[in-house]
Each structure stands twice: as structure tokens, then as C-alpha cells.
C-alpha positions, 0 to 999 in steps of 0.5 A: 382192225377196228378203231375203238377210240381216238383222243388226244393222239392216242389210238386204241384198236381191237380185233376178235381172234380165234379159229379153234386151230392156230396157236400163233396168229399174226395181227396187222394193225398198220400203225406204222410203229413197233411202240404198241401196247398189246392186251388179249382178253376172253370175250366171255369172261373178260379175263386177261389171256396171257400169251407171247407177243412179238412186235413183228414189224411196224405194222404187225404183232404176232401172238402165240398161245399155249392152246388154240383159241376157240372161234371168236374167243378173244379180243386183242387191244392194240394201243399207241400214243 
């Protein structure tokens, strides 16, 4: 995960996702809390990608899509305040 922005105790992390085969992807954010906001969008069209999101534990979210995301096709944003 890369830190995109930090201001006034709010963090916004991002990571590029997609490998062309998996529909379930675990993403480690290491924020130490399950109180996170998760958004996924297409890196080409910038459209929101709707998926199931599970806050697996205090440091991981798991997303599930109906079809596999193409390689590097999506960006996940994870924020906490």
C-alpha cells in the first residue's frame, strides 16, 4: 500500500489490483483498525467497481468481484480517520 494523502489525522492509502484470474483478493493496509472506508475503481474509465468488501481483521480487507479483474485494472482506496 502506498500513502496517498495524510492530513489532520486522516489517511488515504491506495494499491493497484487485478491479476486476470482471482475474484477474491486480500489487501493488507496495516492501519490497525477495521473502521476503514474502502472504494474500488477502474484505472482506465475511473468508474466505481462494485464488489463485496469484508474487513477481515484490523489490518486486512478482502474484496470479492463477480469476475476476475484484469491485470492492474483497479485501484483500491482505503481511508481511516
